[in-house]
N, C-alpha and C positions, 0 to 999 in steps of 0.2 A: 672508457673504461670497461663497459659491459661486452664490447667485442675482445677485449682481452681475458676477462673472466671465462668466457666460451671456450677458449682454448684448454681450460682446465675441467670445464664441466664435462666435456666429452670424453675423455678416459675415465673418469668417474663412474659416468654413467654405463659406460661400457662394462666396468667391473661389475657394478651393480646387477646390471640386466642379466648378464651371462650367467652369473652365480645361480640364478633361479632354476634354469634347466638342468643345470649341473646336479643340484640339490635333489630336483625332482626324481630325475632317474636314478641316482643313488640312494635314495630312500623310497623309491618305489614300493617294495615289499611291507615297510611300515606304515606307509600311507594306506595301502589296499588293507591291511590288516585293522586298521582303525575303522576304515568304512565297514568290513565285515563284521566287528565287534558290534559296532553302533547298531546295525540290521538285526544281529541275533541275541543280543542282550537287552533286557528290560531292567533297569536300577531298581533296587528295592530297598537301598539305605536311606530313603527318605530326603536327602539333601543334595549328595554329589551324585552326578550323571557320569559315567566314563571312569577312566583308571588314571593312575599316575603315569608319568611320561616314563616309557621303557621301550627304547629302541634297540634293535639288535647291534647296531654300531657303537652304543656310547661305551666310552671307556672312562671306569671309574678311577680318579686320581687316589681317593682315599676309599679303602675296602668297606663294604656295607657293614659288616661286622662291627668295625671300630665305631662307626657313626651309631647303629643301632645300639650299642652298650653305652655310649656316652650321652645320647640325647633320650631324656624321659619320653615315652608315648611316641616312638620314632614309626612305628608301624600301627596298623588299624585294620580291623576286621571289617569286611562288607560282604553284605548278601545279595547276590545276583540272581535272577530269574531270565533264563534264555525265553525265546519265543513259543517253545512247546510247554512251558510251565515248570520246568525243572529249575530247582533252587541250588545254588552252591555258595559256599563261604571262602571269600579269597582275602588273602593280605596284602597291602599296599603301603606305600610309602604316606606319611602324614604331610601336610604342609608345612608344619615346623622342621620336619627333617629335611625337606628339600630346600628350605631358606638358609638354614644353618650349614648344610653341605655347600649350599653355593657360597657361603661367605667364608667358610673354612678353605675350601678348594680355592678360591678366588686368592684368598690370602697366601696360600703356598705358591701359587703360580706367580702372583705379584711378586712375591720374596723370591724366587729364582730369577725371573726377569729384572729386578732391581740389581741383583748381585751381580749378574750377567752385563748389566750396563754399567756398573761403576768399574767392572774387570775391563771392559771395552776401552772405557774412558782412560784409566790407568795405562793400557797399552798404547792408547793413542798419544797421551802426553809423553810417553818415552819413545814416541816415533817408530814403534814396533809394526811398520807398514806391512812387511811380510807377513807377519805372523797375522795381524789384523785380516790381511786379505785372504789368507788360508781358513782362517776362522769363518768368514763370511761364506765363502766358496763352499765349504763343507757343509755348513747350516742350510743354505739355500738349496744346495744339491740334494740332500736328505730329506728336507720336508717337501720340496716339490716331487720328487721320486716317489715317496711313500704316499702323498695324497694321490698322485695319478694311479699308483697299484691299486690304493682302496677304491677309487672310483670305478676301474675297470673290473675289479673283483664284483662289486656291487652292481655293476652293468650288465653282469653274465645273468643274473635273477631278473632284471628288467627285459632283457632281449628273449630269454626263454619264455617268460611270460606272454609278452606283447606278440613277439614275431614266432614263438614256438620253434627256436633255433636247435635246442637241445645241447647247449655247450655244456661240457660236463668240466666239474672241478679236478682237473688230474694234473699229470706232471707239465704237459705240453701247454695247456692253459696258463698254469701259473708260470712257466718259463717265459711265455710270450708277454705276459702282463710285467713281469720283473724287467724284461729287456727293454718294452716301451716305455715304463717309468724311468729306468735308468736314462734312455736315449733323451726322454724329455727333460729330466733334470740336468743332465749335462750341457745341454743346448742351452738352457736357461742361465746356468752359472757361466758359461761360456762368453755369452753376450753381456751379461749384467756386471760380471766383475772383471774378467778378462778383455773385455772392449768397453769398459766403461767410460773411456774418452770420448767415445762416438755415440751421442744420445739417440742417433737414429736406430743404433742396434740395441742399445741398453733400454731404452724406453719402452718398446715392444717386449722385450723379455720380461721387463719389470711387471707389465700390464698382465701378462701371461701367469706369471707367479701369483699375483694377488688373486685372479680368476681361479688358481687352483687353490690357494690356501684359505680364502675365506670361506666358502661352503664346507671344507675339511673341518674346520673347528666346529662350525655350528652341527656337524653330524657327529662329531664325537664327543662333545660336552652339551649336557642336560642344557636346557634354556634358561633355568635358574641361575646356573653357573654362568652363563654368557651374559646374563643382565650385571650381575655383580661384577663381573670381570669388566666389563665394558666401563661401568662407573669408576672402577677403581684403574683402570688405564687412563681414562680422562682426565681424574685428578693428577695422576702422576704427569701427564703429558704436560698439563699446565704449568704444573711446578719446574718440571725440566726445561721446558721452554723457554720460560719466563726469568727463571733464576737459577736453575738447575745445571746438569752437566750437558744437555742438548745445547744450552746457550754457551757454556763453556768451550764445548766443541768447536761449534762454529766460530766464535771467536778465535780459538787456535788455528782453525782451519783457513782464517782469514789470514792470520800472520804467516801461516806457512805459504799462501800463495803470493804476498807480498815479497817473503825471501827469495822465492823462486824466480819472481819478476825481476828483482833486483839483480839475482845473478845473472840472469839472461843479459840484461842491459849492460853489464860490466864485460867489456871485451879487452883482451889484452893488446898493448901496442907493441910493434915491431921494434927493433933497434932504429936509433936515428938513421935517415936515408940521406946522404949528401949527393945534391946533383946539380948540373948547371941549370940555370933557369933562363929560358929562352927569351930574346928581346931585352936583357937586361946587361948592364956592365959588371954587375956583382958576379964575381968567379964562382962562387959557390952560395947555396941556400941550403937551409935545413928544413926538412918537413917529418912529420911522424905520420906515418900510415899505419892504419889498423892492419894487424896480422891476421892473415886467414885463421880462423878456428878449425884445426882438425881434429876430428874426433879419433880418438885413438881405436884401432881393430879389437873389436871384442867379440869373444864367442857368445852368441844370443842364448840367454837362458830359456829354459822350457817355462819356469815359473819365476817371475820377477815383478818388481814394482817399476813401472814406467816412471819417465821424467813428467812432473806435473799431475800425477795420478793422486787422487784425493780419496781416502778411506769414506769421508762424510758421502760421496757422491755415489756410492755403489747402491745405496737404497733410496736414492733420491729420483723421480720422475722428473726430468728438467725439460721444461716448457719454455715457450718463447718469451714469457713475461713472468712466470712462477714456477715455483719449483713445489712437489709434494711428497712428504715420506712416505714410503712403504708401508708404514704401520697405520697410516691414515685411510689408505686403501683397503688393507685387510680389516680392519675394525668395522669400516663401513660396510664391506661386504657381510662380515659375521653378524652386525646388527640385522639388516635386511633378511638374510639367510636363515636367522633364529626366528624371526618374526614369521616367515612363511611357514618355518616348519612346525611351530607351535600351532598355526592355525589349521594346517593339514591334518594334525594330530587330534586336536580338539573339535573342529567345526562339525565332524560327522555325529557327534553326540547331542548336538542341539537339535531341539525339535522342529526349527524350520528349516533345517538342512535337505538340500534336493541335490541329488546327482547332477553334475553340470552347473546347475545354478550356484550351487555352493563353493564350487572351485572357482567360478567367476567372481563371487564375492572375496574370496580369498585372494584372487590376482588383486583385485581393485584396493583392497586393505593395504596387501604389500606395497602396491604403487603408493598409496599415500603415505606408507613410511618412508618409502624412498624418497618422496618429494622433499619430506620434512627433514631430512639428511641433507639434501642439496640447499634446502633455504638456510640451515645452519653453515653449510659450507659457503655458501655466498655471503653470509654474514663475516664470516672468517675472513676471505678474501678482501672485504670492504675495510676491515681493521689495518691491511697490509698497507693502506695509504700513510700511516702514521708511524706504523711498528715495522721494525726490519725483520722481526720474526714473530710468527704467530702460531700457536699450537692448533692444529688442525682437528683435534678431536673433540673438545669440551662442548662448543656449540652444536655440533652435527648430532652427537651422543645424546646430548640433553634433548633436543627437539625430536629425534627418531624415537627414544624411550618414551616421551610425552604421547607421541602419535601411538605407539604399540598399547601402551596402557590404556589410553584413551578408547582406542578400538575395541580391546579385550573389555573392559567394562561396560562398553555399549552392547556388546553381543552378549554377554552375561545379563545385563538388564533385561534385554529383549526377551531373552530365554526365560526369565524368572517370571516375567510379567506373563507371557504368552502360554508358557508349559509348566510352571511353578517350580522350578529347579534351575540350578545353574549348574556347570560343566566344571569338574576338578580342573582347576588351573595349573594343578602341579603334576 
């Protein structure tokens, strides 16, 4: 049984491990800025050290002005002193705003996702296979292309800073990253959707897509949004897989497969074939010979749904013993990437941080979060001995969040005991 589980551990670990260098290169300037501020600024507010998370690549789903006007005390003034003794008053988000923004944004995103899921389920029941195929192809292609373009755009800053290449944000550079992003998106879609019947081509493309999309979500969403989003998605996954539309889609998919196999076994018979049977006195004998099935010559369409093609398989990694959904890979990666991002932005403000050693501690904590995600995944696979379908997110997200919060609280406690302050966790 353990040998069978290892066939699924490897692709999951591959997605988690490769997400970290992608995130590091993409957020290089933000991580560097956090270290610079930690060196230059001496906190004077008395309780918090460091600033609210504010990365250059964050995309606000809800405008700040809407949240600020709806939440009392959404902003707070903090007095800071730099290393030369100069004081300055700055305004930053309060913890209340960060938490409420995370809850509201998560509600909006989950609402959109649930509506889309029911829409897909409706089309699936109506057997609109070609429509669903096009929806998946467009969505996968757009997400992967945009994510790759963002990575390449942010990588320019990393390359200029580390290798002094002098890359400029001009028309040629933008044209190149658009072309590369589009090419990678088309390649992923072609192998995931249009070659979905061949797991040897679909599985690597699915892994590549998850490696691309997981860090992308961790970059564009604030950590507190990610935390509430993961909790909400895990609860949805539990309901949908055990009692909801995922279970229904799997049942309908099984019925469709049975129908296809039944049609394949039913072959037409030729008209009666009367012939002399050698070695017998009977003048004639009657036998039925299956008629050869002749496929009508059809002009091959550029976009079509092939025989046996199943919409539910587009987003499935089909291993030898188990299958895992694309959402599980992505949100595992989001959890680990968001943990690493938070640590890289907050750790420099802790009194015991030291260049090199601090990064090593961050990597070790990130590995601990990664291992707890894998522990939850292992427990999920063990339930498949009795269950036909098991949601992949709840246990892994639960253990991963426990590890993240435990590490965060431990670091804050050490800093409070040793240096008399805690870092602003928001």
